[in-house]
DSSP file (Angstrom, degrees, kcal/mol; ACC not computed):
  #  RESIDUE AA STRUCTURE BP1 BP2  ACC     N-H-->O    O-->H-N    N-H-->O    O-->H-N    TCO  KAPPA ALPHA  PHI   PSI    X-CA   Y-CA   Z-CA
    1    1 A X              0   0    0      0, 0.0     2,-0.4     0, 0.0    24,-0.2   0.000 360.0 360.0 360.0 125.8  101.0  119.1  133.0
    2    2 A X  E     -A   24   0A   0     22,-2.7    22,-3.7    24,-0.0     2,-0.5  -0.791 360.0-121.9-105.8 140.1   97.2  118.7  132.7
    3    3 A X  E     +A   23   0A   0     -2,-0.4    20,-0.3    20,-0.2     3,-0.1  -0.640  33.5 168.4 -67.4 113.4   95.2  115.6  131.9
    4    4 A X  E     -     0   0A   0     18,-3.1     2,-0.3    -2,-0.5    19,-0.2   0.628  62.4  -3.5-110.5 -10.2   93.1  116.3  128.9
    5    5 A X  E     -A   22   0A   0     17,-1.4    17,-3.3    71,-0.0    -1,-0.4  -0.918  52.6-166.7-174.4 152.9   91.9  112.9  127.9
    6    6 A X  E     -A   21   0A   0     -2,-0.3    69,-1.2    15,-0.2    70,-0.9  -0.976   7.8-170.1-150.8 133.6   92.2  109.1  129.0
    7    7 A X  E     -AB  20  74A   0     13,-3.1    13,-2.6    -2,-0.3     2,-0.3  -0.918   3.2-177.1-126.4 152.3   91.1  106.0  127.2
    8    8 A X  E     -AB  19  73A   0     65,-1.6    65,-2.4    -2,-0.3    11,-0.2  -0.990  28.3-138.3-151.2 137.4   90.9  102.5  128.3
    9    9 A X        -     0   0    0      9,-1.6    62,-0.4    -2,-0.3    63,-0.1   0.273  47.0-114.9 -87.1  13.1   89.9   99.2  126.5
   10   10 A X  S    S+     0   0    0      1,-0.2     2,-0.7    60,-0.2    60,-0.1   0.546  76.7 126.5  61.8  15.5   87.9   97.9  129.5
   11   11 A X        -     0   0    0      7,-0.2    -1,-0.2    58,-0.2    -2,-0.2  -0.909  48.2-157.4 -97.3 121.8   90.1   95.0  130.1
   12   12 A X        -     0   0    0     -2,-0.7     2,-0.3     1,-0.1    -1,-0.1   0.792  61.1  -5.2 -76.1 -26.0   91.0   95.2  133.8
   13   13 A X  S    S+     0   0    0     24,-0.1     3,-0.3    -3,-0.1    24,-0.1  -0.990  89.1  48.6-155.6 167.3   94.2   93.3  133.9
   14   14 A X  S >  S-     0   0    0     22,-0.4     3,-1.2    -2,-0.3    22,-0.1  -0.403  97.9 -42.7  99.0-173.4   96.6   91.1  132.0
   15   15 A X  T 3  S+     0   0    0      1,-0.3    21,-0.3    -2,-0.1    -1,-0.2   0.728 128.5  62.0 -72.3 -21.9   98.4   91.4  128.6
   16   16 A X  T 3  S+     0   0    0     -3,-0.3    -1,-0.3    20,-0.1    -5,-0.2   0.572  75.9 109.2 -84.9  -6.3   95.2   92.6  126.8
   17   17 A X    <   -     0   0    0     -3,-1.2    19,-3.2    -7,-0.1    20,-0.5  -0.494  46.6-174.5 -75.5 143.1   94.7   95.8  128.9
   18   18 A X  E     - C   0  35A   0     17,-0.2    -9,-1.6    -7,-0.2     2,-0.4  -0.993   6.7-178.8-132.4 136.4   95.4   99.0  127.0
   19   19 A X  E     -AC   8  34A   0     15,-2.6    15,-2.8    -2,-0.4     2,-0.4  -0.998   2.7-173.8-134.1 143.0   95.5  102.6  128.3
   20   20 A X  E     -AC   7  33A   0    -13,-2.6   -13,-3.1    -2,-0.4     2,-0.3  -0.995   5.2-166.6-140.4 137.9   96.1  105.9  126.5
   21   21 A X  E     -AC   6  32A   0     11,-3.2    11,-2.6    -2,-0.4     2,-0.5  -0.916   9.6-154.2-120.4 144.9   96.5  109.4  128.1
   22   22 A X  E     -AC   5  31A   0    -17,-3.3   -18,-3.1    -2,-0.3   -17,-1.4  -0.993  18.6-173.9-117.6 120.1   96.5  112.8  126.5
   23   23 A X  E     -AC   3  30A   0      7,-2.8     7,-2.2    -2,-0.5     2,-0.6  -0.873  18.7-147.4-113.3 143.0   98.3  115.6  128.4
   24   24 A X  E     +AC   2  29A   0    -22,-3.7   -22,-2.7    -2,-0.3     2,-0.4  -0.950  17.0 180.0-114.2 129.7   98.6  119.3  127.8
   25   25 A X  E >   - C   0  28A   0      3,-3.4     3,-1.6    -2,-0.6     2,-0.7  -0.783  62.9 -62.8-130.9  89.8  102.0  120.7  128.8
   26   26 A X  T 3  S-     0   0    0     -2,-0.4   -24,-0.0     1,-0.3     0, 0.0  -0.608 118.5 -17.6  74.4-115.9  102.0  124.3  128.1
   27   27 A X  T 3  S+     0   0    0     -2,-0.7     2,-0.3    -3,-0.1    -1,-0.3   0.266 124.3  87.4-107.3  13.5  101.6  124.7  124.4
   28   28 A X  E <   -C   25   0A   0     -3,-1.6    -3,-3.4    22,-0.0     2,-0.5  -0.807  63.7-148.8-110.4 149.8  102.6  121.0  123.7
   29   29 A X  E     -CD  24  48A   0     19,-3.1    19,-1.3    -2,-0.3     2,-0.4  -0.975  13.6-165.1-119.3 128.1  100.4  117.9  123.7
   30   30 A X  E     -C   23   0A   0     -7,-2.2    -7,-2.8    -2,-0.5     2,-0.5  -0.920   4.9-157.9-117.8 140.3  101.8  114.5  124.8
   31   31 A X  E     -CD  22  45A   0     14,-2.1    14,-2.9    -2,-0.4     2,-0.4  -0.965  10.4-173.1-113.7 131.2  100.2  111.2  124.1
   32   32 A X  E     -CD  21  44A   0    -11,-2.6   -11,-3.2    -2,-0.5     2,-0.4  -0.983   1.9-175.9-125.4 140.4  101.2  108.3  126.3
   33   33 A X  E     -CD  20  43A   0     10,-2.6    10,-2.5    -2,-0.4     2,-0.4  -0.972   4.4-167.1-131.4 144.9  100.1  104.6  125.8
   34   34 A X  E     -CD  19  42A   0    -15,-2.8   -15,-2.6    -2,-0.4     2,-0.5  -0.998   6.7-154.2-137.7 141.3  100.6  101.6  127.8
   35   35 A X  E    S+CD  18  41A   0      6,-2.5     6,-1.0    -2,-0.4   -17,-0.2  -0.938  75.0  18.9-105.9 128.6  100.1   97.8  127.0
   36   36 A X  S    S-     0   0    0    -19,-3.2   -22,-0.4    -2,-0.5   -18,-0.2   0.547 105.3 -91.7  92.8  12.3   99.5   95.3  129.7
   37   37 A X  S >  S-     0   0    0    -20,-0.5     3,-2.7    -3,-0.2    -2,-0.1  -0.263  88.0  -2.5  82.5-171.0   98.3   97.3  132.6
   38   38 A X  T 3  S+     0   0    0      1,-0.3     3,-0.1    -4,-0.1    -4,-0.0  -0.240 138.2  22.5 -56.2 134.0  100.7   98.7  135.4
   39   39 A X  T 3  S+     0   0    0      1,-0.2    -1,-0.3     0, 0.0     3,-0.1   0.318 100.3 124.4  91.2  -9.8  104.2   97.5  134.8
   40   40 A X  S <  S-     0   0    0     -3,-2.7     2,-0.3     1,-0.2    -1,-0.2  -0.038  75.5 -68.6 -76.9-177.8  103.5   97.0  131.0
   41   41 A X  E     -D   35   0A   0     -6,-1.0    -6,-2.5    -3,-0.1     2,-0.4  -0.527  56.0-167.7 -75.8 135.0  105.3   98.5  128.2
   42   42 A X  E     -D   34   0A   0     -2,-0.3     2,-0.4    -8,-0.2    -8,-0.2  -0.982   9.6-174.6-130.5 137.4  104.7  102.3  127.9
   43   43 A X  E     -D   33   0A   0    -10,-2.5   -10,-2.6    -2,-0.4     2,-0.4  -0.976   7.1-157.5-130.2 147.3  105.5  104.7  125.1
   44   44 A X  E     -D   32   0A   0     -2,-0.4     2,-0.7   -12,-0.2   -12,-0.2  -0.981   7.1-161.3-130.1 127.5  105.2  108.6  125.0
   45   45 A X  E     +D   31   0A   0    -14,-2.9   -14,-2.1    -2,-0.4     3,-0.3  -0.906  16.7 171.7-103.4 108.2  104.9  110.8  121.9
   46   46 A X  E     +     0   0A   0     -2,-0.7    -1,-0.1   -16,-0.2   -17,-0.1   0.324  51.1  86.6 -97.7   6.7  105.8  114.4  123.1
   47   47 A X  E     +     0   0A   0    -19,-0.1     2,-0.4   -16,-0.1    -1,-0.2   0.307  50.9 120.5 -96.8   2.0  106.0  116.4  119.7
   48   48 A X  E     +D   29   0A   0    -19,-1.3   -19,-3.1    -3,-0.3     3,-0.0  -0.594  30.7 178.7 -84.8 127.1  102.4  117.5  119.1
   49   49 A X        +     0   0    0     -2,-0.4     2,-0.4   -21,-0.2    -1,-0.2   0.769  69.8  55.6 -85.4 -31.6  101.8  121.3  118.8
   50   50 A X  S >> S-     0   0    0      1,-0.1     4,-2.0   -21,-0.1     3,-0.6  -0.874  72.1-142.3-113.3 135.1   98.1  121.1  118.1
   51   51 A X  H 3> S+     0   0    0     -2,-0.4     4,-2.2     1,-0.2     5,-0.2   0.866 101.9  55.5 -60.8 -35.5   95.5  119.4  120.1
   52   52 A X  H 3> S+     0   0    0      1,-0.2     4,-1.9     2,-0.2    -1,-0.2   0.783 106.8  51.7 -63.8 -29.6   93.5  118.1  117.1
   53   53 A X  H <> S+     0   0    0     -3,-0.6     4,-2.4     2,-0.2    -1,-0.2   0.895 110.4  48.5 -74.7 -42.5   96.7  116.4  115.8
   54   54 A X  H  X S+     0   0    0     -4,-2.0     4,-1.9     2,-0.2    -2,-0.2   0.872 111.4  49.6 -65.9 -36.1   97.3  114.7  119.2
   55   55 A X  H  X S+     0   0    0     -4,-2.2     4,-2.4     2,-0.2    -1,-0.2   0.900 108.0  54.4 -71.0 -39.5   93.7  113.5  119.4
   56   56 A X  H  X S+     0   0    0     -4,-1.9     4,-2.2     1,-0.2    -2,-0.2   0.900 107.2  50.6 -56.7 -39.9   94.1  112.1  115.8
   57   57 A X  H  X S+     0   0    0     -4,-2.4     4,-1.9     2,-0.2    -2,-0.2   0.920 108.5  52.1 -62.9 -42.1   97.1  110.2  117.0
   58   58 A X  H  X S+     0   0    0     -4,-1.9     4,-2.9     1,-0.2    -2,-0.2   0.932 108.2  52.1 -57.7 -43.4   95.0  108.8  119.9
   59   59 A X  H  X S+     0   0    0     -4,-2.4     4,-2.3     1,-0.2    -1,-0.2   0.922 107.9  51.5 -57.8 -42.9   92.4  107.7  117.3
   60   60 A X  H  X S+     0   0    0     -4,-2.2     4,-1.2     2,-0.2    -1,-0.2   0.845 108.6  50.3 -64.7 -31.9   95.0  105.9  115.4
   61   61 A X  H  < S+     0   0    0     -4,-1.9     4,-0.4     2,-0.2     3,-0.3   0.930 111.8  48.5 -69.9 -46.1   96.2  104.0  118.5
   62   62 A X  H >< S+     0   0    0     -4,-2.9     3,-1.1     1,-0.2    -2,-0.2   0.902 111.8  47.9 -58.9 -42.5   92.7  103.0  119.3
   63   63 A X  H 3< S+     0   0    0     -4,-2.3    -1,-0.2     1,-0.2    -2,-0.2   0.767 110.2  54.7 -67.6 -29.7   92.0  101.8  115.6
   64   64 A X  T 3< S+     0   0    0     -4,-1.2    -1,-0.2    -3,-0.3    -2,-0.2   0.411  81.5 113.0 -90.4   4.4   95.3   99.9  115.6
   65   65 A X  S <  S-     0   0    0     -3,-1.1     3,-0.1    -4,-0.4     4,-0.0  -0.397  82.7 -90.7 -71.4 152.2   94.5   98.0  118.7
   66   66 A X    >   -     0   0    0      1,-0.1     3,-1.1     2,-0.1    -1,-0.1  -0.289  49.3-103.0 -66.7 146.9   94.0   94.1  118.2
   67   67 A X  T 3  S+     0   0    0      1,-0.2    -1,-0.1    -3,-0.1    -4,-0.0  -0.450 101.2  24.8 -74.1 148.1   90.4   93.2  117.4
   68   68 A X  T 3  S+     0   0    0      2,-0.2     2,-0.3    -2,-0.1    -1,-0.2   0.589  85.2 119.3  78.4  14.0   88.3   91.6  120.2
   69   69 A X  S <  S-     0   0    0     -3,-1.1   -58,-0.2     1,-0.3   -51,-0.1  -0.346  82.2 -61.5-108.1  53.3   90.4   93.2  123.0
   70   70 A X        -     0   0    0     -2,-0.3     2,-0.5   -60,-0.1    -1,-0.3  -0.166  56.1 -81.9 101.0 163.2   87.8   95.3  124.7
   71   71 A X        -     0   0    0    -62,-0.4     2,-0.2    -3,-0.1   -63,-0.1  -0.953  50.6-122.9-105.0 116.2   85.5   98.2  123.9
   72   72 A X        -     0   0    0     -2,-0.5     2,-0.4   -63,-0.1   -63,-0.2  -0.427  30.4-171.1 -73.9 136.1   87.4  101.6  124.1
   73   73 A X  E     -B    8   0A   0    -65,-2.4   -65,-1.6    -2,-0.2     2,-1.0  -0.952  28.3-129.6-122.3 141.1   86.1  104.1  126.4
   74   74 A X  E  >  -B    7   0A   0     -2,-0.4     4,-0.8   -67,-0.2     3,-0.4  -0.831  25.4-163.4 -91.3 100.0   86.9  107.8  127.0
   75   75 A X  H >> S+     0   0    0    -69,-1.2     4,-1.5    -2,-1.0     3,-0.8   0.840  81.8  55.8 -50.9 -45.8   87.3  107.7  130.8
   76   76 A X  H 3> S+     0   0    0    -70,-0.9     4,-1.8     1,-0.3     3,-0.4   0.904 103.6  53.6 -60.6 -40.5   87.1  111.4  131.3
   77   77 A X  H 34 S+     0   0    0     -3,-0.4    -1,-0.3   -71,-0.3    -2,-0.2   0.690 108.6  52.3 -66.8 -17.1   83.8  111.6  129.6
   78   78 A X  H << S+     0   0    0     -3,-0.8    -1,-0.2    -4,-0.8    -2,-0.2   0.787 119.6  32.2 -81.6 -29.8   82.5  108.9  132.0
   79   79 A X  H  < S+     0   0    0     -4,-1.5     2,-0.3    -3,-0.4    -2,-0.2   0.492 111.9  56.5-114.1 -10.1   83.6  110.6  135.1
   80   80 A X  S  < S-     0   0    0     -4,-1.8     2,-0.2    -5,-0.2     0, 0.0  -0.904  83.6-104.9-128.7 156.0   83.3  114.4  134.4
   81   81 A X        -     0   0    0     -2,-0.3    -3,-0.1     1,-0.1    -2,-0.1  -0.561  41.2-108.0 -80.5 143.6   80.3  116.6  133.3
   82   82 A X        -     0   0    0     -2,-0.2     3,-0.1     1,-0.1    -1,-0.1  -0.363  40.8-102.4 -72.2 151.7   80.4  117.8  129.7
   83   83 A X    >   -     0   0    0      1,-0.2     3,-2.4     3,-0.1    -1,-0.1  -0.204  55.4 -69.5 -68.0 170.0   81.1  121.5  129.3
   84   84 A X  T 3  S+     0   0    0      1,-0.3    -1,-0.2     3,-0.0     0, 0.0  -0.376 129.9  22.9 -62.0 132.0   78.2  123.9  128.5
   85   85 A X  T 3  S-     0   0    0     -3,-0.1    -1,-0.3    -2,-0.0    -2,-0.1   0.317 118.6-106.7  96.6  -5.6   77.0  123.1  125.0
   86   86 A X    <   -     0   0    0     -3,-2.4     2,-0.3     2,-0.0    -3,-0.1  -0.182  55.1 -33.1  79.2-167.0   78.5  119.5  125.2
   87   87 A X        -     0   0    0     -5,-0.1     2,-0.4   -10,-0.0    -5,-0.0  -0.677  62.2-176.5 -91.3 134.7   81.5  117.7  123.6
   88   88 A X        -     0   0    0     -2,-0.3     2,-0.2     3,-0.0     3,-0.1  -0.982  25.2-126.1-135.3 147.5   82.4  119.0  120.0
   89   89 A X        -     0   0    0     -2,-0.4     3,-0.1     1,-0.1     5,-0.1  -0.581  47.1 -88.6 -78.0 146.2   85.0  117.9  117.6
   90   90 A X    >   -     0   0    0     -2,-0.2     3,-2.3     1,-0.1     4,-0.1  -0.254  62.1 -74.4 -54.2 148.2   87.3  120.7  116.3
   91   91 A X  T 3  S+     0   0    0      1,-0.3    -1,-0.1     2,-0.1    -3,-0.0  -0.137 121.9  18.5 -45.2 131.5   86.2  122.6  113.3
   92   92 A X  T 3  S+     0   0    0     -3,-0.1    -1,-0.3     1,-0.0    -2,-0.1   0.324 101.4  93.7  86.9  -5.2   86.5  120.6  110.1
   93   93 A X    <         0   0    0     -3,-2.3    -2,-0.1     1,-0.2    -3,-0.1   0.309 360.0 360.0 -98.1   4.2   86.8  117.3  112.0
   94   94 A X              0   0    0     -4,-0.1    -1,-0.2    -5,-0.1    -3,-0.1   0.575 360.0 360.0 -72.2 360.0   83.1  116.3  111.8
């Protein structure tokens, strides 16, 4: 299973911390979310066939987070070099 995306709301600990991961497992995309940091409540949605649908689910999770609980960051974009040509949304998602 390959890590394709990771988001964090910049709260380092406690009940306000939120983490979201996007994994690719063959031709499936899995979204995993955790509230409250390590040991917190965790949920996984394993049924996405298309990457753009899984990323849309990530966007919904970010949008549904409580207001005032940190600034969401795409951690992988912060720690890895962009691909040649930069980061692009799937066709039709602009």
